[in-house]
ZAMARGU-4260 file (C-alpha; in steps of 0.2 Angstrom, whole numbers, plus 5000, padded with zeros to 4 digits):
<rodrens>
0) 5001/5001/4999 | 5013/5011/5004 | 5022/5008/4987 | 5005/5013/4979 | 5005/5029/4987
5) 5023/5033/4983 | 5018/5031/4966 | 5001/5041/4967 | 5009/5056/4975 | 5026/5056/4963
10) 5015/5055/4946 | 5016/5068/4936 | 5001/5079/4928 | 4997/5069/4912 | 5002/5054/4916
15) 4987/5040/4918 | 4984/5031/4933 | 4968/5024/4941 | 4968/5017/4958 | 4955/5009/4968
20) 4953/5007/4986 | 4938/4995/4990 | 4936/4991/5010 | 4918/4989/5020 | 4914/5005/5030
25) 4927/5010/5045 | 4943/5002/5037 | 4953/5017/5035 | 4949/5022/5016 | 4946/5041/5020
30) 4962/5041/5031 | 4972/5033/5015 | 4965/5047/5003 | 4969/5062/5017 | 4988/5054/5014
35) 4988/5057/4996 | 4998/5076/4992 | 4998/5079/4975 | 4985/5091/4970 | 4985/5085/4949
40) 4977/5068/4958 | 4957/5070/4957 | 4951/5061/4974 | 4935/5054/4976 | 4927/5044/4991
45) 4910/5037/4993 | 4910/5032/4975 | 4897/5019/4978 | 4883/5036/4983 | 4887/5043/4966
50) 4875/5043/4950 | 4878/5036/4935 | 4882/5053/4926 | 4893/5057/4940 | 4903/5042/4937
55) 4904/5044/4918 | 4910/5061/4920 | 4926/5054/4928 | 4930/5043/4914 | 4941/5057/4907
60) 4950/5061/4921 | 4971/5055/4918 | 4974/5055/4938 | 4962/5044/4947 | 4959/5039/4965
65) 4943/5032/4969 | 4936/5023/4989 | 4920/5015/4988 | 4912/5000/4997 | 4910/4984/4992
70) 4889/4986/4991 | 4880/4991/4981 | 4890/4986/4965 | 4886/4997/4951 | 4891/4995/4932
75) 4894/5011/4929 | 4907/5010/4945 | 4915/4996/4937 | 4919/5001/4921 | 4925/5019/4928
80) 4936/5007/4939 | 4943/4993/4926 | 4962/4991/4925 | 4965/5000/4940 | 4975/4997/4952
85) 4967/4989/4967 | 4971/4993/4986 | 4965/4980/5000 | 4961/4988/5017 | 4961/4975/5031
90) 4955/4976/5048 | 4971/4979/5063 | 4979/4964/5070 | 4981/4961/5087 | 4998/4968/5087
95) 4992/4984/5076 | 4979/4986/5088 | 4993/4989/5102 | 5003/5000/5092 | 4989/5009/5091
100) 4981/5011/5107 | 4998/5011/5118 | 4990/5000/5129 | 4993/4985/5141 | 4987/4967/5136
105) 4971/4965/5144 | 4965/4982/5137 | 4971/4977/5118 | 4963/4958/5120 | 4948/4968/5124
110) 4945/4979/5112 | 4951/4968/5098 | 4938/4956/5103 | 4922/4971/5105 | 4929/4978/5087
115) 4936/4964/5077 | 4951/4976/5074 | 4940/4987/5062 | 4951/5003/5064 | 4936/5015/5065
120) 4929/5006/5078 | 4945/5002/5089 | 4948/5020/5087 | 4930/5024/5092 | 4932/5014/5108
125) 4951/5018/5112 | 4959/5011/5127 | 4946/5003/5137 | 4939/4990/5146 | 4921/4993/5146
130) 4910/4999/5134 | 4901/5016/5137 | 4885/5024/5131 | 4893/5038/5123 | 4904/5025/5111
135) 4887/5017/5106 | 4880/5032/5104 | 4892/5036/5090 | 4885/5021/5078 | 4867/5031/5080
140) 4871/5042/5062 | 4876/5027/5055 | 4860/5014/5060 | 4850/5029/5056 | 4853/5032/5036
145) 4851/5012/5033 | 4837/5008/5021 | 4824/4998/5032 | 4827/4982/5025 | 4844/4981/5032
150) 4841/4988/5048 | 4827/4974/5050 | 4842/4962/5046 | 4855/4969/5058 | 4840/4965/5072
155) 4838/4948/5066 | 4858/4948/5067 | 4859/4955/5085 | 4845/4941/5089 | 4857/4928/5083
160) 4847/4924/5065 | 4861/4931/5056 | 4865/4915/5048 | 4849/4908/5045 | 4842/4911/5026
165) 4826/4903/5028 | 4819/4914/5044 | 4828/4931/5035 | 4819/4924/5020 | 4803/4924/5029
170) 4806/4940/5042 | 4809/4950/5025 | 4800/4943/5014 | 4814/4940/5001 | 4819/4927/4991
175) 4835/4921/4995 | 4845/4930/4980 | 4837/4945/4989 | 4842/4940/5005 | 4861/4938/5001
180) 4861/4955/4993 | 4854/4962/5010 | 4867/4953/5018 | 4881/4960/5007 | 4875/4976/5010
185) 4876/4973/5029 | 4894/4968/5025 | 4899/4984/5018 | 4894/4991/5034 | 4909/4984/5041
190) 4899/4979/5057 | 4898/4961/5052 | 4914/4947/5058 | 4921/4935/5044 | 4907/4922/5051
195) 4893/4935/5046 | 4887/4937/5064 | 4887/4955/5071 | 4904/4961/5077 | 4902/4965/5098
200) 4904/4981/5100 | 4890/4982/5086 | 4880/4970/5091 | 4880/4981/5109 | 4873/4997/5097
205) 4861/4990/5087 | 4853/4984/5105 | 4855/4999/5114 | 4849/5011/5098 | 4834/5003/5090
210) 4818/5007/5097 | 4813/4994/5111 | 4797/4988/5101 | 4807/4984/5085 | 4817/4974/5095
215) 4803/4965/5101 | 4793/4965/5085 | 4807/4958/5076 | 4812/4943/5087 | 4794/4939/5092
220) 4792/4935/5073 | 4808/4927/5073 | 4803/4914/5086 | 4785/4912/5078 | 4796/4906/5065
225) 4808/4896/5072 | 4793/4887/5081 | 4784/4885/5066 | 4800/4875/5060 | 4802/4863/5075
230) 4818/4872/5082 | 4825/4880/5097 | 4817/4896/5104 | 4825/4900/5121 | 4838/4912/5115
235) 4827/4922/5105 | 4813/4922/5118 | 4824/4925/5135 | 4827/4944/5131 | 4808/4947/5128
240) 4804/4941/5147 | 4797/4954/5155 | 4791/4964/5142 | 4773/4959/5143 | 4770/4950/5130
245) 4765/4929/5131 | 4760/4914/5121 | 4766/4898/5113 | 4783/4903/5110 | 4787/4905/5129
250) 4782/4889/5134 | 4792/4881/5119 | 4807/4890/5128 | 4802/4886/5145 | 4804/4867/5141
255) 4820/4871/5132 | 4827/4879/5149 | 4820/4869/5161 | 4832/4855/5162 | 4846/4866/5162
260) 4838/4881/5173 | 4822/4875/5178 | 4822/4893/5188 | 4821/4903/5170 | 4809/4891/5164
265) 4797/4895/5176 | 4799/4912/5174 | 4796/4908/5155 | 4778/4897/5160 | 4774/4910/5169
270) 4775/4923/5153 | 4766/4910/5141 | 4749/4912/5149 | 4750/4933/5147 | 4743/4936/5165
275) 4727/4923/5163 | 4724/4907/5168 | 4736/4893/5161 | 4731/4879/5152 | 4732/4862/5165
280) 4746/4857/5151 | 4757/4872/5154 | 4751/4872/5174 | 4759/4855/5178 | 4772/4860/5168
285) 4774/4877/5176 | 4774/4867/5193 | 4787/4854/5189 | 4797/4870/5185 | 4796/4876/5199
290) 4800/4862/5209 | 4814/4858/5200 | 4819/4877/5206 | 4817/4873/5224 | 4800/4884/5223
295) 4789/4872/5233 | 4774/4885/5237 | 4773/4888/5219 | 4775/4869/5214 | 4761/4863/5224
300) 4748/4877/5222 | 4751/4874/5204 | 4750/4856/5204 | 4735/4856/5217 | 4724/4867/5204
305) 4728/4853/5190 | 4724/4837/5204 | 4708/4848/5206 | 4702/4848/5188 | 4693/4835/5180
310) 4696/4826/5164 | 4714/4830/5158 | 4727/4820/5157 | 4741/4831/5166 | 4733/4827/5182
315) 4747/4812/5185 | 4761/4825/5182 | 4753/4837/5194 | 4753/4823/5206 | 4769/4818/5205
320) 4776/4834/5208 | 4766/4837/5222 | 4770/4820/5231 | 4790/4824/5227 | 4786/4841/5237
325) 4779/4834/5249 | 4793/4825/5253 | 4804/4836/5253 | 4794/4844/5266 | 4793/4828/5278
330) 4776/4824/5272 | 4782/4806/5267 | 4767/4798/5271 | 4755/4810/5260 | 4768/4809/5246
335) 4766/4792/5246 | 4748/4792/5244 | 4748/4805/5230 | 4763/4793/5220 | 4751/4778/5223
340) 4738/4788/5216 | 4748/4795/5200 | 4751/4777/5196 | 4763/4780/5182 | 4779/4768/5182
345) 4793/4781/5192 | 4777/4786/5204 | 4775/4769/5209 | 4794/4764/5212 | 4794/4781/5223
350) 4778/4776/5233 | 4787/4758/5237 | 4801/4768/5243 | 4789/4780/5254 | 4778/4766/5260
355) 4794/4758/5268 | 4799/4773/5274 | 4783/4776/5283 | 4783/4759/5292 | 4775/4746/5279
360) 4782/4731/5270 | 4783/4735/5251 | 4788/4718/5242 | 4783/4722/5222 | 4794/4726/5209
365) 4784/4739/5196 | 4793/4739/5181 | 4801/4755/5174 | 4803/4763/5156 | 4822/4757/5151
370) 4829/4776/5156 | 4841/4784/5169 | 4827/4788/5179 | 4817/4772/5178 | 4832/4763/5180
375) 4839/4773/5197 | 4821/4771/5203 | 4821/4754/5202 | 4838/4752/5211 | 4833/4764/5225
380) 4817/4753/5228 | 4828/4738/5229 | 4841/4745/5240 | 4828/4752/5252 | 4817/4735/5252
385) 4836/4726/5256 | 4842/4738/5268 | 4825/4733/5281 | 4827/4714/5276 | 4846/4713/5285
390) 4855/4714/5267 | 4865/4727/5272 | 4880/4727/5260 | 4868/4723/5245 | 4859/4737/5250
395) 4873/4749/5251 | 4878/4742/5233 | 4863/4743/5225 | 4859/4761/5231 | 4877/4767/5225
400) 4874/4759/5206 | 4859/4770/5207 | 4865/4786/5211 | 4879/4780/5196 | 4865/4779/5183
405) 4858/4794/5187 | 4874/4805/5189 | 4873/4810/5169 | 4855/4817/5172 | 4864/4829/5183
410) 4850/4843/5189 | 4836/4837/5174 | 4827/4825/5186 | 4814/4827/5200 | 4816/4816/5214
415) 4808/4814/5230 | 4826/4810/5236 | 4842/4806/5229 | 4851/4787/5229 | 4867/4795/5234
420) 4857/4804/5250 | 4850/4788/5254 | 4865/4777/5250 | 4875/4789/5264 | 4861/4785/5276
425) 4864/4767/5274 | 4882/4769/5272 | 4884/4779/5288 | 4873/4766/5296 | 4883/4750/5293
430) 4901/4759/5298 | 4905/4762/5277 | 4908/4781/5279 | 4922/4782/5265 | 4906/4776/5254
435) 4896/4789/5261 | 4908/4803/5259 | 4910/4795/5241 | 4895/4795/5234 | 4888/4811/5242
440) 4907/4822/5233 | 4902/4815/5216 | 4882/4819/5217 | 4887/4838/5224 | 4900/4838/5210
445) 4887/4832/5196 | 4874/4842/5204 | 4861/4827/5205 | 4844/4831/5209 | 4846/4849/5205
450) 4845/4864/5219 | 4830/4853/5227 | 4844/4840/5232 | 4858/4852/5234 | 4856/4854/5252
455) 4853/4838/5258 | 4868/4831/5251 | 4878/4845/5257 | 4870/4843/5274 | 4877/4824/5275
460) 4893/4828/5272 | 4894/4841/5286 | 4885/4825/5295 | 4900/4815/5291 | 4913/4826/5298
465) 4904/4826/5313 | 4904/4809/5317 | 4921/4810/5314 | 4923/4824/5328 | 4928/4837/5313
470) 4916/4848/5322 | 4922/4865/5315 | 4922/4859/5297 | 4905/4851/5301 | 4899/4868/5309
475) 4906/4878/5293 | 4899/4868/5283 | 4882/4869/5290 | 4884/4889/5290 | 4888/4887/5271
480) 4871/4882/5268 | 4860/4894/5279 | 4844/4899/5271 | 4827/4893/5271 | 4826/4876/5272
485) 4812/4862/5268 | 4806/4854/5283 | 4817/4837/5280 | 4834/4847/5278 | 4829/4860/5293
490) 4828/4843/5303 | 4844/4839/5299 | 4853/4857/5298 | 4845/4858/5317 | 4851/4841/5323
495) 4870/4846/5316 | 4868/4861/5326 | 4864/4851/5340 | 4877/4840/5338 | 4893/4850/5337
500) 4886/4859/5352 | 4883/4845/5362 | 4902/4838/5356 | 4909/4855/5360 | 4902/4856/5378
505) 4892/4871/5372 | 4880/4870/5384 | 4875/4887/5379 | 4871/4885/5360 | 4862/4869/5366
510) 4849/4878/5375 | 4850/4891/5362 | 4845/4878/5349 | 4835/4866/5358 | 4819/4876/5353
515) 4822/4873/5336 | 4827/4857/5337 | 4806/4853/5346 | 4799/4862/5332 | 4808/4853/5318
520) 4804/4837/5324 | 4784/4844/5327 | 4786/4850/5309 | 4792/4832/5302 | 4782/4816/5306
525) 4793/4801/5310 | 4800/4790/5295 | 4813/4781/5292 | 4825/4793/5286 | 4825/4803/5300
530) 4830/4794/5313 | 4848/4799/5313 | 4843/4819/5318 | 4829/4810/5331 | 4844/4801/5340
535) 4854/4816/5341 | 4839/4824/5349 | 4838/4811/5361 | 4855/4814/5368 | 4853/4832/5368
540) 4835/4830/5378 | 4845/4817/5388 | 4859/4833/5393 | 4845/4846/5394 | 4832/4835/5406
545) 4819/4837/5394 | 4816/4820/5387 | 4798/4821/5391 | 4796/4830/5375 | 4803/4821/5362
550) 4796/4805/5372 | 4781/4803/5361 | 4791/4804/5343 | 4804/4790/5350 | 4789/4778/5353
555) 4785/4782/5335 | 4801/4779/5330 | 4801/4763/5340 | 4784/4758/5334 | 4788/4760/5315
560) 4805/4751/5316 | 4794/4735/5326 | 4781/4737/5310 | 4795/4733/5298 | 4803/4718/5310
565) 4816/4727/5318 | 4829/4730/5304 | 4845/4731/5313 | 4853/4743/5301 | 4840/4757/5304
570) 4835/4749/5323 | 4856/4749/5329 | 4860/4766/5327 | 4846/4772/5334 | 4847/4761/5351
575) 4867/4767/5350 | 4860/4786/5352 | 4847/4782/5364 | 4863/4771/5374 | 4873/4788/5373
580) 4855/4798/5380 | 4854/4786/5396 | 4871/4787/5401 | 4871/4807/5399 | 4853/4805/5409
585) 4862/4793/5421 | 4847/4781/5420 | 4857/4763/5420 | 4842/4753/5418 | 4837/4761/5401
590) 4857/4761/5396 | 4857/4742/5400 | 4842/4739/5390 | 4849/4750/5373 | 4863/4738/5377
595) 4853/4722/5377 | 4844/4727/5361 | 4862/4728/5352 | 4868/4714/5358 | 4853/4706/5350
600) 4860/4709/5333 | 4878/4706/5337 | 4879/4692/5326 | 4871/4702/5312 | 4886/4712/5305
605) 4903/4720/5311 | 4894/4736/5313 | 4883/4727/5326 | 4896/4721/5334 | 4907/4735/5335
610) 4893/4744/5343 | 4887/4727/5355 | 4905/4727/5361 | 4907/4746/5363 | 4891/4749/5373
615) 4897/4732/5384 | 4912/4742/5387 | 4906/4758/5391 | 4892/4754/5404 | 4908/4746/5414
620) 4920/4760/5413 | 4902/4771/5419 | 4902/4758/5434 | 4920/4762/5435 | 4927/4742/5428
625) 4941/4751/5416 | 4947/4737/5405 | 4963/4745/5396 | 4964/4732/5383 | 4945/4730/5380
630) 4941/4751/5379 | 4956/4751/5369 | 4950/4739/5356 | 4930/4746/5357 | 4938/4764/5352
635) 4949/4759/5340 | 4934/4748/5331 | 4921/4763/5334 | 4934/4775/5325 | 4938/4760/5311
640) 4917/4760/5306 | 4916/4780/5306 | 4912/4785/5324 | 4925/4793/5328 | 4922/4805/5341
645) 4913/4792/5350 | 4930/4782/5352 | 4940/4796/5359 | 4925/4800/5369 | 4926/4781/5375
650) 4947/4781/5378 | 4944/4800/5387 | 4930/4794/5399 | 4938/4776/5403 | 4954/4788/5406
655) 4949/4799/5420 | 4938/4785/5430 | 4953/4772/5432 | 4966/4776/5449 | 4979/4768/5439
660) 4991/4780/5434 | 4999/4772/5417 | 4981/4766/5412 | 4974/4783/5412 | 4990/4790/5401
665) 4990/4775/5390 | 4972/4778/5388 | 4971/4798/5384 | 4985/4797/5371 | 4973/4782/5363
670) 4959/4796/5363 | 4971/4808/5357 | 4977/4798/5343 | 4959/4795/5338 | 4955/4813/5337
675) 4971/4816/5326 | 4978/4826/5337 | 4997/4821/5345 | 5002/4811/5359 | 5014/4822/5375
680) 5030/4818/5375 | 5028/4817/5394 | 5016/4807/5394 | 5010/4810/5410 | 4994/4819/5417
685) 4987/4819/5435 | 4976/4831/5445 | 4992/4840/5454 | 5002/4843/5439 | 5021/4842/5443
690) 5028/4859/5444 | 5042/4862/5430 | 5057/4874/5433 | 5057/4879/5415 | 5045/4895/5413
695) 5037/4889/5397 | 5019/4882/5397 | 5017/4863/5392 | 5009/4856/5377 | 4993/4851/5387
700) 4993/4869/5397 | 4993/4878/5381 | 4979/4867/5375 | 4968/4872/5391 | 4972/4891/5389
705) 4966/4891/5372 | 4951/4882/5376 | 4948/4895/5390 | 4952/4910/5380 | 4937/4904/5368
710) 4926/4908/5382 | 4924/4888/5390 | 4918/4884/5404 | 4931/4874/5415 | 4919/4859/5414
715) 4920/4859/5395 | 4938/4861/5394 | 4938/4846/5404 | 4925/4837/5391 | 4935/4842/5375
720) 4951/4836/5385 | 4946/4822/5395 | 4951/4826/5409 | 4942/4833/5425 | 4936/4852/5429
725) 4947/4850/5445 | 4964/4846/5433 | 4959/4862/5421 | 4956/4871/5437 | 4975/4865/5444
730) 4982/4870/5427 | 4975/4888/5427 | 4980/4891/5445 | 4999/4884/5441 | 4999/4895/5425
735) 4996/4910/5435 | 5008/4905/5448 | 5022/4903/5437 | 5016/4919/5424 | 5016/4930/5440
740) 4999/4935/5435 | 4990/4947/5448 | 4975/4943/5443 | 4961/4933/5432 | 4963/4946/5418
745) 4980/4949/5419 | 4983/4929/5418 | 4971/4929/5403 | 4981/4945/5393 | 4998/4935/5395
750) 4990/4918/5389 | 4983/4927/5373 | 5001/4935/5372 | 5010/4918/5373 | 4998/4906/5362
755) 4994/4920/5350 | 4975/4919/5353
</rodrens>
């Protein structure tokens, strides 16, 4: 190009030279012409706008430079420029944009992406990282002079239909050749990328500067045309939400969005009604979308209207939706009734799970369609049935397979409960915490069950942390899912808070949370799948001396288990929790009853044997009979089946009840190891610590100091460290003496400095 410019500027008068510069708008034609300094040269810009007579008059010019856009094609212009030297202009490269703007790489990347390197657009945007309204307004003059068909095409391109000749032909009422001409005219504006779509900056400008009613009309027409052809309409319809228009295209878009974005689908279904009453089909689909998005109030309201209607084939779909919503609300019995009434293949399987969960035997195997959901529903029913028939290992395997089967579906299925959650409940109660952790992690990663199941999966993950004694992690996980819980999730969330507080000996939090626990139990009828939180509440009730309020619910749980034949998997864990409640209450008779109930199933499985042996060892410890070998074996066995906190607690309780100093140190070290904490190098612990000459705090003194600085009482510190409150008091007195503190506040200040609290 520089050679051509030099040739033009050096041309002598009378020399015949013709040069054409052809490029879309914004490519720098005018800037190039301004570099021509030869006064003898006739320069004509925007020659495509001249009429034939004006173009013909230029034929006699010996030195002529003509610049024009590639469209419209004019015969007179072609005749004028025949045999001329052609200069091709191209967009800036990324490197040229950098040189032009003198900007850092992130800015250059942004500008290049927005403009496609079109020089005029690069100059208009400048060295910025966002597009301002002032920049967009610079396109107004260019857009206003375009003819109506070209403006309509740009609106269609802004809607994403730039490459759909069939839609464009119907929209513009032109044949394909005429549409191609309009596209060429659009390319000549410089606003299109190589693939025929709008450059991002032009896309924004067209959207911002065109009247809203024209944009809506074009999108609405395109969506209708696309719907008639059976194509996707979601991306065309999405921007039309909240414009007040409705119609079948919105319902079609909603069905597209249902699997990936149920909340958007619910909004689209609502818009499809145009403010009127939805049809039964729309209401049933809308209810499904609302339930998948977690809006159970709307789901139940819509489903109830469809169920109440007569002579509509959509009542069964609505009944399934209502059944799922009620299952999440903890109303498993009513949910089961609706599933049975719906009588669809999926509903029959979920009804069977609900029947077992509410204490009724269900031995049928309803046939399922050959789909992911059908296969998973069948396996879920089979697994739950195995869990109450005594085949725990088979049940766990079946439920894990069901969970794997549903992983590809992600959040695109509506479930009353997930196979991952059921597998985790079974795994926790048969001593397979690693399986529970793995299946829950996969479910969370894959989004199984969508929003509706997400909270349940994460609460069960927190439950595993609590059982392992990772109390801070459990509480963090609980806080991360804070929100408005459905009753089934709420009972687990409150039980987690109660369980963490009890294990932390945090009596203040326990008292503060107890009223919520009682309300959660009232709101959630007892079923098989809520026995874990019920067991936690039993232990907390004993600690707070408020067993009477929980007694009716525990009686219902016992009756439910009896109706199912006392299935070991579900009964063992509840008896273990009730054993702890009796020990806390110092009710030896009740404790022995639950230990005896655990012994009944001792030969059923390893997990049952571990809990039975641990129960007997615990009763001996409470009675003052500490057999260190037996205690340590029981504690390590509890740790092996996932009850890490209980394991450390047993060893610690035994340690503070023995009078043998060596046994005490051994069991304390065992407790610390089972908690994942280092064993003291001194291996010495007593009610009267030996005074050291060193001015430094011992490891145990630092532990005591940290917990006291956290606000714990001596009793709470003792419970945490498996020592007596008197020993904690001795530690504090010793530290005060050694540090020369004159008051408790002075001691605490010095301890904060020492331990960095």
